[in-house]
C-alpha positions in Angstrom: 48.8 -6.1 52.8 49.9 -3.2 50.7 53.3 -2.0 51.5 53.2 1.8 51.2 56.4 3.0 53.0 58.2 4.1 49.8 55.0 5.8 48.5 54.4 7.5 51.9 57.9 8.8 52.2 57.6 10.2 48.7 54.4 11.9 49.3 55.8 13.5 52.5 58.9 14.7 50.6 56.7 16.2 47.7 54.7 18.0 50.3 57.8 19.6 51.9 59.0 20.6 48.4 55.6 21.9 47.5 55.6 19.9 44.3 52.4 17.7 44.8 51.2 18.6 41.3 54.2 16.7 39.7 53.1 13.5 41.5 50.4 12.5 39.0 51.1 13.6 35.5 53.5 16.0 33.9 52.3 17.4 30.6 49.3 15.9 29.1 50.9 15.8 25.6 53.7 13.6 26.6 53.4 10.7 29.3 56.5 9.5 30.9 57.4 6.5 33.0 58.5 6.3 36.6 62.2 7.3 35.6 60.9 10.4 33.6 61.5 8.8 30.2 58.9 9.3 27.4 56.4 6.4 27.5 55.8 4.9 24.0 54.8 1.6 22.7 58.3 0.6 22.2 59.4 1.5 25.8 60.7 -1.3 28.0 58.1 -0.2 30.5 55.2 -0.7 28.1 52.9 -3.6 29.1 51.7 -5.4 25.9 48.5 -6.8 27.5 47.2 -3.3 28.3 45.7 -0.6 26.0 47.6 2.7 25.4 45.4 4.5 28.0 45.8 1.7 30.5 49.6 1.8 30.1 49.5 5.6 30.7 47.5 5.1 33.9 49.9 2.3 35.1 52.8 4.6 34.4 51.4 7.3 36.6 50.8 4.7 39.4 54.3 3.6 39.1 55.6 7.1 39.6 53.4 7.4 42.6 54.7 4.1 44.1 58.4 4.5 43.1 58.2 1.3 41.2 58.5 0.6 37.5 55.6 -0.8 35.5 57.5 -4.2 35.2 57.9 -4.3 39.1 54.3 -3.6 39.6 53.4 -6.3 37.2 55.8 -8.7 39.0 54.2 -7.9 42.3 50.8 -8.5 40.7 52.1 -12.0 39.6 53.4 -12.7 43.1 50.6 -11.5 45.2 47.4 -12.2 43.3 45.9 -15.8 43.1 46.0 -17.6 39.8 42.2 -17.3 39.4 42.6 -13.5 38.9 45.3 -13.9 36.2 43.1 -15.6 33.5 43.7 -14.3 30.1 40.3 -12.9 29.7 40.5 -10.6 32.7 44.3 -10.2 33.1 44.4 -6.7 31.9 41.5 -5.4 34.0 42.7 -7.1 37.2 46.3 -5.7 36.6 44.9 -2.2 36.1 42.8 -2.6 39.3 45.9 -3.7 41.3 47.8 -0.7 40.1 45.1 1.7 40.7 44.1 0.5 44.3 47.8 0.5 45.4 48.5 4.0 43.9 45.2 5.4 45.4 46.2 4.1 48.8 49.2 6.2 48.9 48.0 9.2 46.9 45.1 9.8 49.1 47.4 10.3 52.1 48.2 13.8 50.9 46.2 16.5 52.8 43.4 18.0 50.9 44.0 15.6 47.9 40.5 16.4 46.5 41.5 19.9 45.5 44.2 18.8 43.2 43.2 18.9 39.6 45.8 16.3 38.5 44.6 13.8 41.1 40.9 14.2 39.8 42.2 13.7 36.2 44.2 10.5 37.3 41.2 9.0 39.0 38.8 9.8 36.1 41.5 8.2 33.7 41.6 5.2 35.9 37.8 4.7 35.4 38.0 5.5 31.7 40.8 2.9 31.1 39.0 0.4 33.2 36.1 0.2 30.7 38.6 -0.8 27.9 41.8 -2.1 29.6 43.0 -4.8 27.1 45.3 -4.0 24.2 43.0 -5.5 21.6 40.3 -2.9 22.5 42.6 0.0 21.3 41.2 3.0 23.1 42.7 6.4 22.3 45.7 7.3 24.6 44.7 10.9 24.6 41.3 11.3 26.4 39.4 14.5 25.4 37.2 16.4 27.7 34.1 14.9 26.1 34.8 11.3 27.1 32.4 9.8 29.8 32.6 7.1 32.3 29.8 4.4 32.6 28.2 3.1 35.7 30.4 -0.2 36.0 33.6 1.8 36.2 32.4 4.3 38.6 31.0 1.6 40.8 34.2 -0.4 40.7 36.7 2.3 41.2 34.7 5.1 42.8 34.8 3.7 46.3 38.6 3.3 46.1 38.8 7.0 45.7 38.4 7.4 49.4 35.5 9.8 50.2 34.3 10.1 46.7 31.8 7.1 46.9 30.7 4.4 49.3 30.1 0.8 48.2 26.7 0.8 49.7 25.4 4.0 48.0 27.7 4.2 44.9 24.8 3.4 42.4 22.7 6.2 43.9 25.7 8.6 43.7 26.3 7.8 40.0 22.7 8.2 39.2 22.5 11.6 40.9 25.6 12.8 39.1 24.5 11.8 35.7 20.8 12.9 35.8 21.4 15.5 33.2 23.9 13.5 31.1 22.0 10.4 30.2 23.6 7.9 32.5 27.3 8.7 31.5 29.7 10.8 33.7 31.7 13.4 31.8 34.9 14.7 33.3 33.6 18.3 33.9 30.7 17.1 36.1 33.2 14.6 37.9 35.8 17.4 38.4 33.1 19.8 39.7 31.8 17.2 42.0 35.2 16.5 43.6 35.8 20.2 44.0 32.5 20.6 45.7 33.1 17.5 47.9 36.3 19.1 49.2 34.5 22.3 49.9 31.7 20.6 51.7 34.2 18.7 54.0 36.1 22.0 54.7 32.9 23.6 55.7 32.1 20.7 58.0 35.6 20.8 59.3 35.4 24.5 60.0 32.1 23.9 61.9 33.6 21.3 64.1 34.7 23.7 66.8 33.2 27.2 66.1 33.4 29.9 68.7 29.8 31.1 68.1 28.4 27.6 69.2 29.8 27.7 72.6 26.2 28.0 73.9 25.6 24.4 73.1 28.2 23.0 75.5 29.0 20.0 73.3 30.2 16.9 74.8 33.9 15.6 74.2 34.3 14.2 70.8 30.9 15.5 69.5 31.3 17.1 66.1 29.1 19.7 64.4 27.7 18.4 61.0 25.4 21.2 59.8 24.1 24.6 61.2 21.0 26.3 59.7 19.2 29.6 60.6 22.1 31.9 60.8 21.1 33.7 57.6 18.1 36.0 57.9 16.9 34.9 54.3 16.9 31.2 55.4 15.3 31.1 58.8 14.2 28.0 60.8 11.0 28.3 62.6 9.8 26.2 65.5 5.9 26.0 65.7 4.4 25.9 69.1 0.7 25.9 69.0 -0.5 28.8 66.7 2.9 30.7 67.0 6.2 30.3 65.3 9.6 31.1 66.8 12.7 31.7 64.7 16.0 30.2 65.8 19.3 28.4 64.9 19.2 24.7 64.3 22.4 22.7 64.9 23.0 19.0 64.0 26.0 17.0 65.6 26.8 13.5 65.3 25.0 12.8 68.7 22.2 15.2 68.9 19.9 17.9 67.4 19.9 21.4 68.9 17.5 24.3 68.5 18.2 27.8 69.9 15.4 30.4 69.8 16.4 33.9 69.1 16.5 36.0 72.2 16.7 39.8 72.8 20.5 39.9 72.7 21.7 36.4 71.9 20.2 32.9 71.5 18.2 31.4 74.3 19.0 28.2 76.1 19.2 25.5 73.5 16.8 22.5 73.4 18.7 19.2 72.9 17.1 16.2 71.2 19.3 13.0 71.8 19.7 11.1 68.6 22.3 8.6 69.9 20.1 6.7 72.5 17.5 4.2 71.6 14.4 6.4 72.2 12.1 5.2 69.3 12.6 8.3 67.2 9.9 9.4 64.8 10.8 12.0 62.2 8.7 12.7 59.2 7.6 15.6 56.9 4.9 17.8 58.3 2.4 20.4 57.0 2.4 23.9 58.6 0.7 27.2 58.1 -0.4 30.4 59.8 -2.6 30.1 62.9 -2.2 26.3 63.0 -3.5 25.7 59.4 -1.8 22.9 57.3 -1.0 24.5 54.0 2.8 24.4 53.4 4.8 21.2 53.0 8.2 22.6 54.3 8.5 21.2 57.9 9.7 18.1 59.8 8.1 16.7 62.8 10.2 14.9 65.5 9.3 13.1 68.6 10.8 10.3 70.8 10.2 8.7 74.1 12.3 11.4 75.7 10.3 14.1 73.8 6.6 12.6 73.5 5.4 16.1 72.5 6.0 16.5 68.8 8.5 19.3 67.8 7.7 20.9 64.5 10.5 22.7 62.6 9.8 24.7 59.5 12.4 25.5 56.8 10.7 28.4 54.8 11.7 29.0 51.1 9.9 30.5 48.2 9.8 27.4 45.9 10.0 23.7 46.7 11.1 22.1 49.9 14.8 21.1 49.3 16.0 22.5 52.6 13.5 20.4 54.5 14.2 17.3 52.5 18.0 17.8 53.1 17.7 18.1 56.8 15.1 15.3 57.0 17.6 13.0 55.3 20.7 13.9 57.3 18.9 13.6 60.7 17.6 10.2 59.6 21.1 9.2 58.7 22.5 10.0 62.1 19.6 8.1 63.7 20.4 5.2 61.4 24.0 5.0 62.1 23.5 4.9 65.9 20.8 2.2 65.4 23.4 0.3 63.4 26.0 0.6 66.1 23.6 -0.6 68.7 22.2 -3.4 66.7 25.6 -5.0 65.8 27.3 -4.0 69.0 30.0 -2.2 67.2 33.2 -1.5 69.1 34.7 1.9 69.8 36.9 1.9 66.7 34.2 0.5 64.4 31.8 3.1 65.9 34.2 5.9 64.8 34.4 4.3 61.3 30.6 4.2 61.0 30.1 7.8 62.1 32.8 8.8 59.7 31.1 7.0 56.9 27.9 8.9 57.7 29.7 12.3 57.7 31.3 11.5 54.3 27.8 10.6 53.0 26.4 13.8 54.1 29.1 15.7 52.5 28.6 13.8 49.2 25.0 14.8 49.4 25.8 18.4 49.9 28.3 18.3 47.0 25.8 16.6 44.7 23.3 19.4 45.6 25.8 22.0 44.6 26.8 20.3 41.4 23.2 19.8 40.1 21.9 23.0 41.7 19.1 20.8 43.1 18.7 18.2 45.7 18.4 14.5 44.3 14.8 13.3 44.3 15.8 10.5 46.7 18.6 12.0 48.9 18.7 8.9 51.1 20.1 7.1 48.0 23.4 8.8 48.6 23.6 8.2 52.5 25.1 4.9 53.4 23.0 3.8 56.3 19.6 5.2 55.1 20.1 3.6 51.7 20.8 0.3 53.5 17.5 0.5 55.4 15.5 1.4 52.2 16.8 -1.4 50.1 15.3 -5.0 50.1 17.6 -7.1 52.1 19.2 -4.1 53.7 19.8 -6.0 56.8 22.2 -8.3 54.9 24.0 -5.2 53.7 24.4 -3.9 57.3 25.7 -7.2 58.5 28.4 -7.3 55.8 29.2 -3.8 56.6 29.5 -4.6 60.3 31.8 -7.5 59.5 34.0 -5.3 57.4 34.5 -2.6 60.1 37.8 -2.8 62.2 37.6 -4.5 65.6 40.7 -2.7 67.0 42.4 -5.9 68.1 46.1 -4.9 67.6 47.4 -8.4 67.6 45.3 -9.4 64.8 46.2 -6.2 62.8 49.9 -6.9 63.3 49.4 -10.4 62.1 47.6 -9.2 59.0 50.2 -6.6 58.3 53.2 -9.1 59.0 51.8 -12.0 56.9 52.5 -12.3 53.2 50.4 -15.0 51.7 48.9 -14.6 48.2 46.1 -12.1 48.4 43.1 -11.5 46.2 42.6 -8.0 47.2 44.0 -4.8 49.0 42.7 -3.4 52.2 40.6 -0.3 52.0 41.5 2.8 54.0 39.3 3.7 56.8 36.8 6.6 56.6 38.3 7.9 59.8 41.7 8.2 58.2 40.2 9.8 55.1 38.5 12.6 57.2 41.8 13.1 59.2 43.6 13.5 55.9 41.1 16.1 54.7 41.8 18.2 57.8 39.4 17.0 60.6 41.6 17.9 63.7 39.1 16.2 66.1 39.9 12.9 64.4 43.6 13.0 64.5 44.1 11.8 67.9 42.1 8.5 67.8 45.1 6.3 67.6 44.7 3.2 65.4 41.5 4.6 64.0 43.4 7.0 61.9 46.1 4.4 60.7 45.8 4.3 56.9 46.8 0.6 56.9 43.9 -0.3 59.3 41.8 -3.1 57.6 38.3 -1.9 56.7 37.0 -4.6 54.4 39.1 -4.9 51.3 39.0 -4.4 47.5 39.2 -7.8 45.9 41.1 -8.1 42.7 38.9 -9.8 40.0 36.2 -10.7 42.5 33.5 -9.0 44.6 33.6 -8.5 48.4 30.8 -9.8 50.7 29.5 -6.2 51.0 29.6 -5.8 47.2 27.7 -9.2 46.7 25.1 -8.1 49.4 24.7 -4.7 47.5 24.3 -6.4 44.1 21.7 -8.9 45.5 19.7 -6.1 47.1 19.7 -4.1 43.8 18.4 -7.2 42.0 15.5 -7.4 44.6 14.9 -3.7 44.3 14.5 -3.9 40.5 11.8 -6.6 41.1 10.1 -4.4 43.6 10.2 -1.5 41.2 8.6 -3.5 38.5 5.9 -4.8 40.7 5.3 -1.1 41.8 5.0 -0.1 38.2 2.3 -2.7 37.7 0.5 -1.4 40.8 0.6 2.1 39.7 -0.7 0.9 36.2 -3.8 -0.7 37.7 -4.8 2.2 39.9 -8.1 3.7 38.6 -10.1 6.8 39.7 -13.7 6.9 40.7 -15.6 5.0 43.4 -17.8 3.2 40.8 -14.9 1.9 38.9 -13.0 0.6 42.0 -16.2 -1.1 43.2 -16.6 -2.8 39.7 -13.0 -4.0 39.9 -13.5 -5.3 43.5 -16.7 -7.1 42.5 -14.9 -8.7 39.6 -12.0 -9.9 41.9 -14.6 -11.3 44.4 -16.3 -13.4 41.8 -14.7 -16.8 42.7 -15.7 -16.2 46.4 -19.2 -15.2 45.5 -19.4 -18.4 43.3 -18.3 -20.5 46.3 -21.0 -18.9 48.5 -23.7 -19.4 45.9 -22.6 -23.1 45.6 -22.8 -23.6 49.3 -26.3 -21.9 49.3 -27.4 -24.2 46.6 -26.4 -27.2 48.6 -28.3 -25.9 51.6 -31.5 -25.3 49.6 -31.7 -28.9 48.5 -32.5 -27.8 44.9 -30.4 -30.9 43.8 -30.9 -33.5 46.5 -28.2 -35.9 45.0 -25.4 -33.2 45.2 -26.3 -32.2 48.8 -26.6 -35.8 49.9 -23.3 -36.7 48.3 -21.6 -33.6 50.0 -23.1 -34.6 53.4 -21.8 -38.2 53.1 -18.5 -37.3 52.1 -18.0 -34.7 54.9 -19.4 -37.1 57.5 -17.1 -39.8 56.4 -14.1 -37.5 56.8 -15.2 -36.3 60.2 -15.9 -39.8 61.5 -12.7 -41.2 60.2 -10.6 -38.4 61.6 -9.5 -37.3 58.2 -10.6 -33.7 58.6 -6.8 -32.7 59.3 -5.9 -33.8 55.8 -8.4 -31.5 54.2 -6.4 -28.2 54.5 -3.0 -29.8 53.4 -4.8 -31.3 50.3 -6.5 -28.1 49.3 -3.1 -26.4 49.5 -1.4 -29.1 47.4 -4.3 -28.8 44.9 -3.8 -25.0 44.7 -0.1 -25.4 44.1 -0.8 -27.9 41.3 -3.4 -25.6 39.7 -0.7 -22.7 39.8 1.9 -25.0 38.1 -0.7 -26.1 35.5 -1.7 -22.6 34.8 1.9 -21.5 34.4 2.5 -24.2 31.9 -0.5 -22.7 29.8 -3.5 -24.5 31.2 -6.3 -24.7 28.7 -6.2 -21.1 27.5 -9.5 -20.3 28.6 -8.5 -17.9 31.4 -6.5 -14.8 31.0 -4.2 -13.2 33.5 -5.7 -9.8 33.3 -9.0 -8.7 34.9 -11.6 -7.6 32.5 -14.2 -5.2 33.9 -17.1 -3.5 32.3 -16.5 0.2 33.0 -19.5 1.9 34.6 -21.1 4.9 32.9 -19.1 8.1 33.4 -20.3 10.5 36.0 -20.0 14.3 36.3 -18.9 16.0 39.5 -22.4 16.5 40.9 -23.2 12.6 40.3 -20.0 11.6 41.9 -20.7 13.7 45.0 -24.2 12.3 45.2 -22.8 8.8 45.0 -20.3 9.6 47.7 -22.9 10.9 49.8 -25.2 7.8 49.3 -22.1 5.5 50.1 -21.3 7.4 53.2 -25.0 7.2 54.3 -24.9 3.4 53.8 -21.6 3.1 55.8 -23.3 5.3 58.6 -26.2 2.9 58.8 -24.0 -0.1 58.9 -22.1 1.5 61.8 -25.3 2.2 63.6 -26.5 -1.3 63.2 -23.3 -2.6 64.6 -23.5 -0.3 67.5 -27.0 -1.6 68.2 -25.9 -5.1 68.2 -23.0 -4.4 70.7 -25.3 -2.4 73.0 -27.8 -5.3 73.1 -25.0 -7.8 73.9 -23.9 -5.4 76.6 -27.4 -5.3 77.9 -27.5 -9.1 78.1 -24.0 -9.3 79.9 -25.0 -6.8 82.5 -28.6 -8.2 83.1 -30.5 -5.2 81.9 -33.2 -7.5 81.0 -33.1 -10.2 83.6 -35.5 -12.6 81.9 -33.6 -12.5 78.6 -30.2 -12.9 80.4 -31.5 -15.9 82.2 -32.5 -17.5 78.9 -29.0 -16.8 77.5 -27.3 -18.3 80.7 -29.4 -21.5 80.4 -28.5 -21.9 76.7 -24.8 -21.4 77.4 -24.8 -23.9 80.2 -26.5 -26.6 77.9 -24.0 -25.8 75.1 -21.0 -26.1 77.5 -22.2 -29.4 78.9 -22.8 -30.7 75.3 -19.3 -29.7 74.2 -17.8 -31.4 77.3 -19.7 -34.6 77.1 -19.9 -35.3 73.5 -16.8 -35.9 71.4 -15.6 -33.1 69.2 -16.3 -34.9 66.0 -19.8 -35.7 67.1 -20.5 -32.1 67.9 -18.9 -31.0 64.5 -21.1 -33.6 62.8 -24.3 -32.3 64.5 -23.3 -28.8 63.5 -22.8 -29.8 59.8 -26.1 -31.7 59.5 -28.0 -28.9 61.3 -26.6 -26.3 58.7 -27.3 -28.5 55.6 -30.7 -30.0 56.6 -32.6 -27.1 57.8 -34.1 -26.3 54.5 -35.1 -30.0 53.7 -38.9 -30.2 52.9 -39.2 -32.2 56.2 -37.6 -29.6 58.4 -38.3 -26.4 56.5 -41.4 -25.3 58.3 -40.0 -26.0 61.8 -36.7 -24.1 60.9 -38.7 -21.1 59.7 -40.7 -21.1 63.0 -37.7 -21.3 65.2 -35.9 -18.6 63.4 -38.9 -16.4 63.6 -39.1 -16.8 67.4 -35.3 -16.1 67.6 -35.8 -12.8 65.7 -38.7 -11.9 67.8 -36.7 -12.5 71.0 -33.7 -10.4 69.7 -36.0 -7.5 68.8 -37.4 -7.6 72.4 -34.0 -7.1 73.8 -33.4 -3.4 74.6 -30.1 -1.6 74.2 -28.2 -0.1 77.1 -28.6 3.8 77.0 -25.7 5.9 75.7 -24.8 9.2 77.5 -22.8 11.6 75.2 -20.7 13.9 77.3 -19.4 17.2 75.9 -15.5 17.8 76.4 -14.7 20.1 79.3 -13.6 23.6 78.2 -9.9 24.3 78.9 -9.2 26.6 81.7 -7.9 30.0 80.7 -4.3 30.8 81.5 -4.1 33.3 84.3 
């Protein structure tokens, strides 16, 4: 376990002396070691395995921890297993060890995100992580145009508590580098951390506002977001053909809407997001007088609110406000589903909710940095992202296992033991929010303890949560490739799609034609051979092996085709494109197709109505005939063995068109058709809906 007593006392002393800026770096042009001496390649504190920039970062970490670089290196040698000290990865693992320990202390400073030197230090950590070894020779002075790649941000970003989450760190990096080509420059990173600090402060100020006393929030319920207080950004609730403006408030337990009254807001409507009520929330179209024109609203309903609630977020262009609220409401619902599914304890529940709050803050900060909402806002939210990814259940399971259980004896045992460790425990999200000023979280006991184990950062290895995320990303890439092929084969036009479907059904059509050819006795030898083989299988009780053998043959065919086959069959589907049609011809074809579908539906209804007439004895004579036939059939099935019944059905189907039986078969089928045509259909009474009574 990381021992942080010295570092913590130093941080507190610097806070009292109002000299927190001297904690990280002095002057950019001359780096110094932990004793304040200039840091050069000939210095006794220079680590020869590290690059110049990595040495500078380690020197800053040593000043935070009140340890020399050599002492940090010795601690690394003593605490980290031998597998993490291999020559090929020694420099990177040593840098990770120093960075993780320093960040665990530096992030205990209140409002650390607003400190520019802290931002520069964390960026330099990522920059040096990409080239930590001495033989890579990166420049000791990092100019403002240097950028950080995805691997460095994914590895060290979650260690800067609040800046990123292990589950959503890839989505966070992609959102920040949308306009920079997949590389993160320091100005963007610096602005992001500044906006993140502002977003958390805004959420903190909304935690207990005096103007929201009308909501009567429960104890421990925190306000996350409020919308509708500005006249230019209203929120409208649609009820029938009318729309009512009001104020929308989201907390970590519920959603509130207050309609604007004459003097103040009316009594709020509360929608519980914490309970298991089968919540349904999705985008919705709205418009004047009940029309569906504008895609700027959300629809919410649950078991407690079966009547759908439609809330609109009007804006001139786009629907960013709607997408933002849709994403954060889903995140709150998802985190409570996570708590219920894995039966997370009280401290673990507080940690999960805090992760969700930090994710919402990151989404807001990213929106401000890019001046636009990410195209997939759920990719920045921890629990929503886990539900969207393939294998997300494994991610959530690993996340649940990493949450603290609150067992004080276990925590003391972890803190007191000093075996060799491969990682350092991460700081809890609850403690992070408390350090950033959430007063409502400061009294939660062990949940705010910075040393509370919440998973860990492994040195030179991946945690179970990181492995689950990587595995899920690999599966997601396969899904994206498959989706790209699906998008590529979609064609427009009814005629073209019908032509493609006909081509795909050719093997099935060929099988049907082959069976019809056997039934027609055009080639008596083939039909006789088929009947003899099928009869042998039935009489010898070998029919149960037919399906397994067919599946095995299918597998063998797939393996043979993968190896190349005979080269006569291509993987792609080749279809002769139908002649192009103008708009009028397409409309006529559509009308004709709809007419054919209508006729099929009518025919199906007539068949069902005739069956209903037979069941309810509308025609007693026909019903008696059906009853006699069913009784004979049931006795035959009960008396005769199943294989004999099956054999009789087989011979009946494949001998009815033999020259000997063809005339009698046609006569029987003709009598059956005549009998069926004589059965009337039951009448259908179409009832008009009753008019709604006028309101008095």
